[in-house]
C-alpha positions as CSV (number, residue, x, y, z in Angstrom):
1,X,-174.2,-116.3,-168.7
2,X,-174.2,-112.6,-167.8
3,X,-177.6,-110.9,-167.5
4,X,-177.9,-107.2,-168.5
5,X,-180.4,-105.1,-166.6
6,X,-182.8,-103.3,-169.0
7,X,-184.8,-100.3,-167.9
8,X,-188.3,-100.0,-169.4
9,X,-188.9,-96.3,-170.5
10,X,-192.6,-97.0,-170.1
11,X,-192.1,-97.3,-166.4
12,X,-190.7,-93.8,-166.3
13,X,-193.6,-92.1,-168.0
14,X,-195.4,-89.7,-165.7
15,X,-199.2,-90.0,-165.2
16,X,-199.3,-86.4,-163.9
17,X,-197.7,-83.4,-165.8
18,X,-194.8,-81.9,-163.9
19,X,-194.1,-78.2,-163.3
20,X,-190.9,-76.9,-164.7
21,X,-188.4,-75.9,-162.0
22,X,-189.2,-72.5,-160.7
23,X,-192.3,-72.2,-163.0
24,X,-195.8,-71.7,-161.6
25,X,-197.9,-72.6,-164.7
26,X,-195.4,-73.8,-167.4
27,X,-195.6,-77.6,-167.8
28,X,-192.6,-79.7,-168.6
29,X,-193.3,-81.7,-171.7
30,X,-193.7,-85.4,-171.2
31,X,-190.6,-86.0,-173.4
32,X,-188.4,-83.7,-171.2
33,X,-189.9,-85.3,-168.1
34,X,-189.0,-88.7,-169.3
35,X,-185.4,-87.9,-170.1
36,X,-185.1,-86.1,-166.8
37,X,-186.4,-89.1,-164.9
38,X,-184.0,-91.4,-166.8
39,X,-180.9,-89.3,-167.1
40,X,-181.3,-86.3,-164.7
41,X,-181.1,-84.1,-167.8
42,X,-182.6,-83.5,-171.2
43,X,-180.8,-82.9,-174.5
44,X,-180.0,-79.3,-175.1
45,X,-180.8,-78.9,-178.8
46,X,-179.5,-75.3,-178.8
47,X,-176.0,-76.9,-178.7
48,X,-174.7,-78.0,-182.0
49,X,-173.5,-81.4,-180.6
50,X,-177.0,-82.3,-179.5
51,X,-178.5,-81.1,-182.8
52,X,-176.0,-83.2,-184.8
53,X,-176.9,-86.2,-182.7
54,X,-180.6,-85.6,-183.2
55,X,-180.1,-85.5,-187.0
56,X,-178.2,-88.8,-186.8
57,X,-180.9,-90.4,-184.8
58,X,-183.8,-88.9,-186.8
59,X,-182.3,-90.0,-190.2
60,X,-181.2,-93.5,-189.0
61,X,-183.2,-96.6,-189.4
62,X,-185.9,-96.6,-186.7
63,X,-185.5,-100.3,-185.7
64,X,-181.7,-99.9,-185.5
65,X,-182.1,-96.9,-183.1
66,X,-184.7,-98.9,-181.0
67,X,-182.2,-101.8,-180.9
68,X,-179.4,-99.4,-180.0
69,X,-181.3,-98.1,-177.0
70,X,-182.0,-101.6,-175.8
71,X,-178.4,-102.6,-176.2
72,X,-177.5,-99.6,-174.1
73,X,-180.0,-100.7,-171.4
74,X,-183.2,-98.9,-172.1
75,X,-186.2,-100.5,-173.7
76,X,-188.1,-97.8,-175.5
77,X,-191.1,-100.0,-176.6
78,X,-194.2,-99.1,-174.6
79,X,-197.0,-101.4,-173.4
80,X,-198.8,-100.8,-176.7
81,X,-195.9,-102.2,-178.7
82,X,-194.9,-98.9,-180.1
83,X,-191.9,-96.7,-179.1
84,X,-192.7,-94.3,-176.2
85,X,-193.1,-90.6,-176.8
86,X,-189.6,-89.1,-176.7
87,X,-187.7,-92.3,-177.5
88,X,-185.5,-90.4,-180.0
89,X,-184.4,-88.1,-177.2
90,X,-183.4,-91.2,-175.2
91,X,-181.4,-92.3,-178.2
92,X,-179.8,-88.9,-178.4
93,X,-178.8,-89.0,-174.7
94,X,-177.3,-92.5,-175.1
95,X,-175.3,-91.3,-178.1
96,X,-174.2,-88.2,-176.2
97,X,-172.9,-90.5,-173.4
98,X,-171.1,-92.7,-175.9
99,X,-169.5,-89.6,-177.5
100,X,-168.4,-88.2,-174.2
101,X,-170.6,-85.1,-174.6
102,X,-172.3,-85.8,-171.2
103,X,-171.4,-88.0,-168.3
104,X,-173.7,-89.7,-165.8
105,X,-170.9,-89.8,-163.1
């Protein structure tokens, strides 16, 4: 039996707000910080490809998207039993990888 490694998004949530790169007082949102810690990038919703993926994820069945993330190796359920803040951005990033829009290599 093959075991798949699953990353818990909860473990990547920051306890301290982070400063945006080059900013002195502008804080990175927790959602952006989470996707940066997981992927090294955040979805750029100014690009049509990412906006289209967001619409897909937003209008999809929530449980199906949560299951999709887990199948792709990221458990988006937090310690409280609910999806972590920014879980849809994680789903968008995973869909962008599947679609070849971004690459982690």
